[in-house]
NUROVEX-387456 format. One record per residue: residue in three letters; x, y, z of N, C-alpha, C in turn; chain; residue number from 0. Coordinates in nm, 2 decimals, padded with zeros to 4 digits. Each point is the difference from the previous one (the first is absolute). Example, Ala and Ser with C-alpha at 12.3 -4.5 7.8 and 13.67 -1.06 7.14 Angstrom:
<ala,<01.32,-00.57,00.78>,<-00.09,00.12,00.00>,<00.09,00.12,00.00>,A,0>
<ser,<-00.04,00.11,-00.07>,<00.09,00.11,00.00>,<-00.08,00.11,00.08>,A,1>
REM end
This chain:
<met,<00.08,-00.11,00.02>,<-00.06,00.10,00.00>,<00.06,00.17,-00.01>,A,0>
<lys,<-00.02,00.06,-00.07>,<00.05,00.15,-00.01>,<-00.05,00.08,00.10>,A,1>
<lys,<00.10,00.06,00.06>,<-00.02,00.11,00.15>,<-00.14,00.04,00.02>,A,2>
<gly,<-00.05,-00.02,00.06>,<-00.18,00.07,00.05>,<-00.10,-00.10,-00.10>,A,3>
<gln,<00.01,-00.10,-00.06>,<-00.09,-00.06,-00.09>,<-00.06,-00.10,00.09>,A,4>
<lys,<-00.12,-00.02,-00.02>,<-00.08,-00.10,00.11>,<-00.06,-00.13,-00.08>,A,5>
<val,<00.02,-00.12,00.02>,<-00.02,-00.09,-00.10>,<-00.18,-00.03,00.02>,A,6>
<his,<-00.05,00.06,00.09>,<-00.16,-00.02,-00.04>,<-00.05,00.18,-00.07>,A,7>
<leu,<00.09,00.06,-00.03>,<-00.02,00.12,-00.05>,<00.01,-00.05,-00.17>,A,8>
<leu,<00.09,-00.07,-00.02>,<00.04,00.00,-00.15>,<-00.11,-00.03,-00.11>,A,9>
<ser,<00.00,00.05,-00.10>,<-00.12,-00.03,-00.06>,<00.02,-00.20,-00.06>,A,10>
<glu,<-00.09,-00.01,-00.13>,<00.06,-00.12,-00.04>,<00.12,00.00,-00.10>,A,11>
<glu,<00.01,00.10,-00.08>,<00.10,00.04,-00.11>,<00.10,-00.01,00.09>,A,12>
<glu,<00.05,00.09,00.11>,<00.09,-00.02,00.07>,<00.04,-00.15,00.11>,A,13>
<arg,<-00.09,-00.04,00.00>,<00.04,-00.17,00.07>,<00.06,-00.06,-00.14>,A,14>
<arg,<-00.03,00.00,-00.10>,<00.02,-00.08,-00.10>,<00.16,00.05,-00.08>,A,15>
<asp,<00.02,00.14,00.04>,<00.13,00.01,-00.01>,<00.10,-00.04,00.08>,A,16>
<lys,<-00.01,00.02,00.15>,<00.04,-00.04,00.09>,<00.01,-00.16,-00.02>,A,17>
<leu,<-00.07,-00.09,-00.02>,<00.01,-00.12,-00.07>,<00.09,-00.02,-00.11>,A,18>
<asn,<-00.03,00.04,-00.07>,<00.07,-00.02,-00.11>,<00.18,00.10,00.02>,A,19>
<glu,<00.04,00.07,00.09>,<00.10,00.05,00.03>,<00.09,-00.16,00.09>,A,20>
<phe,<-00.08,-00.04,00.06>,<00.02,-00.11,00.06>,<00.10,-00.11,-00.05>,A,21>
<phe,<-00.14,-00.03,-00.13>,<00.03,-00.12,-00.06>,<00.15,00.06,-00.11>,A,22>
<val,<00.02,00.12,00.01>,<00.12,00.01,-00.09>,<00.13,00.05,00.07>,A,23>
<lys,<00.02,00.01,00.16>,<00.09,00.00,00.09>,<-00.02,-00.15,00.01>,A,24>
<ala,<-00.08,-00.08,00.02>,<00.03,-00.17,00.02>,<00.04,-00.08,-00.08>,A,25>
<lys,<00.02,00.06,-00.10>,<00.06,-00.04,-00.13>,<00.11,00.01,00.00>,A,26>
<thr,<00.07,00.15,-00.02>,<00.10,00.06,-00.03>,<00.11,00.07,00.07>,A,27>
<glu,<-00.06,-00.02,00.15>,<00.10,00.08,00.09>,<00.03,-00.13,00.11>,A,28>
<thr,<00.14,00.03,00.07>,<00.04,-00.08,00.08>,<-00.12,00.01,00.16>,A,29>
<pro,<-00.05,-00.09,00.02>,<-00.07,-00.02,00.11>,<00.04,00.08,00.15>,A,30>
<asp,<-00.11,00.10,00.00>,<00.07,00.08,00.15>,<-00.15,-00.01,00.11>,A,31>
<ser,<00.04,00.04,00.11>,<-00.13,00.03,00.07>,<-00.12,00.13,-00.04>,A,32>
<ser,<00.08,00.08,-00.10>,<-00.15,00.11,-00.04>,<-00.10,-00.11,-00.11>,A,33>
<phe,<-00.01,-00.12,00.00>,<-00.05,-00.06,-00.08>,<-00.01,-00.18,00.01>,A,34>
<ala,<00.07,-00.03,00.06>,<00.00,-00.15,00.05>,<00.01,-00.02,00.13>,A,35>
<ile,<-00.10,-00.04,00.05>,<-00.04,-00.02,00.15>,<00.13,-00.13,00.04>,A,36>
<gly,<00.10,00.03,00.11>,<00.07,-00.05,00.08>,<00.13,00.04,-00.07>,A,37>
<phe,<00.01,00.08,-00.13>,<00.15,-00.01,-00.02>,<00.06,00.11,00.07>,A,38>
<pro,<00.11,00.02,-00.07>,<00.11,00.11,00.13>,<-00.01,00.12,-00.06>,A,39>
<ala,<00.01,00.09,00.01>,<-00.03,00.14,00.01>,<00.14,00.01,-00.13>,A,40>
<ser,<-00.01,00.12,-00.08>,<00.06,00.03,-00.10>,<00.08,00.14,00.05>,A,41>
<glu,<00.17,-00.06,00.00>,<00.06,00.15,00.06>,<00.00,00.06,-00.15>,A,42>
<leu,<00.01,-00.07,-00.11>,<-00.02,00.08,-00.16>,<-00.09,00.13,00.03>,A,43>
<lys,<-00.10,-00.05,00.04>,<-00.13,00.11,-00.02>,<-00.04,00.08,00.12>,A,44>
<glu,<00.09,-00.01,00.10>,<-00.01,00.08,00.12>,<-00.12,-00.08,00.09>,A,45>
<phe,<-00.07,-00.15,00.00>,<-00.08,-00.02,00.07>,<00.07,-00.04,00.18>,A,46>
<ala,<00.10,00.01,-00.04>,<00.10,-00.08,00.16>,<-00.07,00.08,00.11>,A,47>
<thr,<-00.05,00.11,-00.01>,<-00.03,00.07,00.14>,<-00.12,-00.06,00.11>,A,48>
<thr,<-00.02,-00.07,-00.13>,<-00.18,-00.04,00.10>,<00.05,-00.18,-00.01>,A,49>
<ser,<00.09,-00.03,00.02>,<00.00,-00.19,00.01>,<00.11,-00.01,00.03>,A,50>
<gly,<00.04,-00.10,00.07>,<00.11,-00.08,00.05>,<00.01,-00.10,-00.09>,A,51>
<leu,<-00.03,-00.02,-00.07>,<00.02,-00.09,-00.08>,<00.11,00.06,-00.16>,A,52>
<val,<00.05,00.09,00.07>,<00.08,00.03,-00.11>,<00.14,-00.09,-00.03>,A,53>
<ser,<00.04,-00.07,-00.13>,<00.11,-00.03,-00.07>,<00.05,-00.01,-00.14>,A,54>
<asp,<00.09,-00.01,-00.04>,<00.07,-00.02,-00.11>,<-00.01,-00.12,-00.03>,A,55>
<leu,<-00.04,-00.09,00.02>,<00.04,-00.13,-00.05>,<-00.12,00.01,-00.07>,A,56>
<glu,<00.00,-00.05,-00.14>,<-00.14,-00.03,-00.11>,<-00.04,-00.12,00.01>,A,57>
<ile,<-00.12,-00.03,00.05>,<-00.07,-00.10,00.03>,<-00.06,-00.06,-00.13>,A,58>
<pro,<00.01,-00.12,-00.02>,<-00.05,-00.04,-00.17>,<-00.14,-00.03,00.01>,A,59>
<ala,<-00.06,00.10,-00.05>,<-00.16,-00.03,-00.04>,<-00.07,00.05,-00.12>,A,60>
<asp,<-00.10,-00.08,-00.04>,<-00.06,00.09,-00.14>,<-00.16,00.00,00.06>,A,61>
<glu,<-00.04,00.06,-00.11>,<-00.12,00.04,-00.05>,<-00.12,-00.07,00.12>,A,62>
<ser,<-00.01,-00.11,-00.01>,<-00.09,-00.07,00.12>,<00.00,00.01,00.12>,A,63>
<asp,<00.19,00.02,00.04>,<-00.02,00.01,00.11>,<-00.05,00.11,00.08>,A,64>
<ile,<00.02,00.10,-00.05>,<-00.07,00.13,00.03>,<-00.12,-00.04,00.06>,A,65>
<tyr,<-00.12,-00.01,-00.13>,<-00.10,-00.02,00.06>,<-00.05,-00.14,00.06>,A,66>
<tyr,<00.08,-00.08,00.04>,<00.01,-00.11,00.10>,<-00.02,00.11,00.10>,A,67>
<ser,<00.11,00.07,00.02>,<00.06,00.10,00.14>,<-00.15,00.05,00.08>,A,68>
<trp,<-00.10,00.07,-00.13>,<-00.14,00.06,00.04>,<-00.10,-00.11,00.04>,A,69>
<ile,<00.03,-00.13,-00.08>,<-00.14,-00.08,00.06>,<00.10,-00.06,00.14>,A,70>
<gly,<00.06,-00.06,00.02>,<00.04,-00.07,00.11>,<-00.02,00.16,00.11>,A,71>
<ser,<00.06,00.07,00.01>,<-00.01,00.11,00.11>,<-00.18,00.03,-00.02>,A,72>
<gly,<-00.06,00.01,-00.09>,<-00.15,00.00,00.04>,<-00.07,-00.13,00.08>,A,73>
<leu,<00.05,-00.10,-00.02>,<-00.04,-00.13,00.07>,<00.06,-00.03,00.14>,A,74>
<gly,<00.09,00.12,00.02>,<00.01,00.03,00.15>,<-00.14,00.01,00.15>,A,75>
<leu,<00.06,-00.03,00.11>,<-00.12,00.00,00.09>,<00.02,00.12,00.14>,A,76>
<gly,<-00.06,00.14,-00.02>,<00.05,00.09,00.07>,<-00.07,-00.03,00.16>,A,77>
<val,<00.11,00.05,00.09>,<-00.05,-00.06,00.09>,<00.06,00.15,00.10>,A,78>
<ser,<-00.01,00.01,00.11>,<-00.02,00.13,00.08>,<00.18,00.05,-00.03>,A,79>
<gly,<00.01,00.11,-00.02>,<00.13,00.11,00.01>,<00.05,-00.01,-00.10>,A,80>
<gly,<-00.08,-00.01,-00.14>,<00.07,00.02,-00.10>,<00.12,-00.16,-00.09>,A,81>
<val,<-00.03,-00.12,00.13>,<00.04,-00.12,-00.03>,<-00.10,-00.06,-00.14>,A,82>
<thr,<00.08,-00.11,-00.06>,<-00.07,-00.05,-00.10>,<00.08,-00.12,00.04>,A,83>
<ile,<-00.14,-00.10,-00.06>,<00.07,-00.12,00.03>,<-00.02,-00.09,-00.14>,A,84>
<phe,<00.08,-00.08,00.00>,<00.00,-00.08,-00.14>,<-00.01,-00.13,-00.05>,A,85>
<phe,<-00.10,-00.06,-00.02>,<00.00,-00.15,00.02>,<00.04,-00.10,-00.12>,A,86>
<thr,<00.03,-00.09,00.03>,<00.02,-00.11,-00.12>,<-00.14,-00.12,-00.03>,A,87>
<glu,<-00.05,00.00,00.09>,<-00.13,-00.06,-00.01>,<-00.06,-00.01,-00.10>,A,88>
<ser,<-00.02,-00.05,-00.09>,<-00.11,00.03,-00.14>,<-00.14,-00.01,00.05>,A,89>
<glu,<-00.04,-00.07,00.06>,<-00.14,00.02,00.04>,<-00.03,00.15,00.07>,A,90>
<ile,<00.11,00.04,00.07>,<-00.03,00.16,00.07>,<00.00,00.13,-00.12>,A,91>
<leu,<00.13,-00.04,-00.08>,<00.01,00.10,-00.13>,<-00.10,00.00,-00.05>,A,92>
<leu,<-00.05,-00.10,-00.05>,<-00.17,-00.04,-00.11>,<-00.09,00.07,00.09>,A,93>
<lys,<-00.01,00.00,00.12>,<-00.15,00.05,00.07>,<00.03,00.19,-00.03>,A,94>
<ile,<00.15,00.03,00.02>,<00.03,00.16,00.02>,<-00.02,00.01,-00.14>,A,95>
<tyr,<00.06,-00.05,-00.13>,<-00.06,00.03,-00.10>,<-00.14,-00.01,-00.07>,A,96>
<glu,<-00.11,-00.07,00.08>,<-00.12,00.01,-00.03>,<-00.07,00.11,00.10>,A,97>
<gly,<00.06,00.01,00.07>,<-00.04,00.16,00.05>,<00.04,00.15,-00.03>,A,98>
<trp,<00.06,00.00,-00.11>,<00.04,00.07,-00.11>,<-00.12,00.10,-00.01>,A,99>
<arg,<-00.08,-00.07,-00.07>,<-00.10,-00.01,-00.11>,<-00.13,00.11,00.13>,A,100>
<val,<00.02,-00.05,00.07>,<-00.09,00.07,00.10>,<00.02,00.10,00.03>,A,101>
<tyr,<00.13,00.04,00.02>,<00.07,00.09,00.05>,<-00.02,00.14,-00.11>,A,102>
<arg,<00.03,-00.06,-00.12>,<-00.04,00.09,-00.12>,<-00.13,00.01,-00.06>,A,103>
<asn,<-00.09,-00.06,00.06>,<-00.13,00.03,-00.04>,<-00.05,00.10,00.14>,A,104>
<phe,<00.05,-00.03,00.13>,<00.01,00.11,00.09>,<00.01,00.16,-00.04>,A,105>
<leu,<00.14,-00.01,-00.08>,<00.08,00.12,00.01>,<-00.08,00.03,-00.13>,A,106>
<asn,<-00.09,-00.02,-00.09>,<-00.03,00.02,-00.11>,<-00.16,00.08,00.05>,A,107>
<asp,<00.00,-00.04,00.12>,<-00.18,00.00,00.00>,<00.02,00.14,00.11>,A,108>
<glu,<-00.04,00.10,-00.07>,<-00.03,00.14,00.03>,<-00.09,00.04,00.14>,A,109>
<thr,<-00.05,-00.08,00.05>,<-00.04,00.01,00.12>,<00.02,-00.05,00.11>,A,110>
<leu,<00.11,-00.05,-00.04>,<00.12,-00.09,00.12>,<00.14,00.12,-00.02>,A,111>
<asn,<00.02,00.11,-00.02>,<00.08,00.14,-00.03>,<00.11,-00.01,00.14>,A,112>
<lys,<-00.07,-00.06,00.11>,<00.08,-00.02,00.11>,<00.12,-00.08,-00.04>,A,113>
<leu,<-00.01,-00.14,-00.03>,<00.09,-00.09,00.00>,<00.13,00.05,-00.06>,A,114>
<ala,<00.13,-00.01,00.08>,<00.15,00.06,-00.07>,<00.02,-00.08,-00.11>,A,115>
<pro,<00.09,00.11,-00.11>,<00.06,-00.09,-00.12>,<00.05,-00.02,00.06>,A,116>
<asn,<00.14,-00.06,-00.08>,<00.11,-00.07,00.06>,<00.06,-00.05,00.07>,A,117>
<lys,<-00.08,-00.08,00.10>,<-00.04,-00.07,00.11>,<00.01,-00.23,-00.01>,A,118>
<ile,<00.03,00.02,-00.13>,<-00.02,-00.16,-00.01>,<00.04,-00.07,00.06>,A,119>
<asn,<00.11,00.02,00.09>,<00.03,-00.10,00.08>,<-00.07,00.02,00.15>,A,120>
<ser,<-00.04,00.10,00.03>,<-00.11,00.00,00.14>,<-00.12,-00.04,-00.10>,A,121>
<trp,<00.00,00.01,-00.11>,<-00.19,-00.07,-00.01>,<00.03,-00.16,00.00>,A,122>
<asn,<00.15,-00.08,-00.09>,<00.03,-00.12,00.05>,<-00.02,-00.04,00.13>,A,123>
<gly,<00.01,00.06,00.10>,<00.01,-00.05,00.15>,<-00.18,00.01,00.02>,A,124>
<gln,<-00.04,00.08,00.00>,<-00.12,00.04,-00.02>,<-00.07,-00.11,-00.05>,A,125>
<trp,<00.01,-00.03,-00.12>,<-00.08,-00.10,-00.08>,<00.02,-00.16,00.06>,A,126>
<leu,<00.16,-00.07,00.00>,<00.00,-00.09,00.05>,<-00.09,-00.04,00.15>,A,127>
<asn,<00.00,00.13,00.09>,<-00.06,-00.02,00.12>,<-00.16,00.00,-00.01>,A,128>
<cys,<-00.06,00.04,-00.10>,<-00.13,-00.01,-00.07>,<00.01,-00.14,-00.08>,A,129>
<val,<00.08,-00.05,-00.05>,<-00.02,-00.15,-00.04>,<00.00,-00.13,00.08>,A,130>
<tyr,<00.13,00.03,00.07>,<-00.01,-00.08,00.10>,<-00.04,00.01,00.15>,A,131>
<asn,<-00.10,00.10,00.00>,<-00.07,00.02,00.14>,<-00.11,-00.08,00.00>,A,132>
<lys,<-00.01,-00.11,00.09>,<-00.15,-00.09,-00.02>,<-00.13,00.06,00.02>,A,133>
<lys,<00.03,00.13,00.08>,<-00.18,00.08,00.01>,<00.00,00.08,-00.05>,A,134>
<asn,<00.13,00.07,-00.12>,<-00.01,00.07,-00.09>,<-00.15,-00.09,-00.13>,A,135>
<lys,<00.00,-00.13,00.06>,<-00.05,-00.04,-00.15>,<-00.14,00.01,-00.08>,A,136>
<thr,<-00.06,00.05,00.13>,<-00.17,00.06,-00.04>,<-00.03,00.12,00.05>,A,137>
<asn,<-00.07,00.09,-00.08>,<-00.02,00.16,00.00>,<00.14,00.08,00.03>,A,138>
<phe,<00.08,-00.04,-00.06>,<00.10,00.09,-00.02>,<00.00,00.16,-00.01>,A,139>
<asp,<00.03,00.09,00.05>,<-00.01,00.12,-00.02>,<00.11,00.07,-00.09>,A,140>
<phe,<-00.04,00.02,-00.07>,<00.16,00.07,-00.12>,<00.01,00.09,00.00>,A,141>
<glu,<-00.08,00.09,00.11>,<00.05,00.18,00.02>,<00.07,-00.04,00.12>,A,142>
<ser,<00.04,-00.10,00.06>,<00.11,00.00,00.09>,<00.16,00.01,-00.06>,A,143>
<phe,<00.01,-00.03,-00.13>,<00.10,00.02,-00.06>,<00.04,00.12,-00.07>,A,144>
<ile,<-00.09,00.11,00.07>,<00.02,00.14,-00.09>,<00.13,00.06,00.13>,A,145>
<asn,<00.00,-00.03,00.12>,<00.10,00.02,00.15>,<00.14,00.00,-00.05>,A,146>
<leu,<00.01,-00.08,-00.12>,<00.16,-00.03,00.00>,<00.09,00.10,-00.03>,A,147>
<gln,<00.08,00.03,00.07>,<00.10,00.10,00.01>,<00.13,-00.04,00.03>,A,148>
REM end
């Protein structure tokens, strides 16, 4: 994002432009933390001030690795204090993935404007709680998801 831009205020065309810029970077640039999740900051681009992962080692990665970094990051389970837990258990990962469609539907529903965008890891935790909590199986109140912060 450019300074001062807010994701939720971008037009459809601006969003498409951002996505195309991302595709070009993924295809042509050496991965760094400005567009690849979990990669080291680039000292060449002066991003190092915001990261402790500064490195001059070139980690071999291709375009797919950059996309995988975003998917993998989105599969995290947010817990208190900004900590994210990652699982390797396929059943849990599938349940998290299934919850993404519900989250997107909530984000697109204009009547639920209190639901925080860009909180996929927090959502994942709430979603798994809903899916695996036996007392939520009947008459679940989806309004309770609005309080995700």
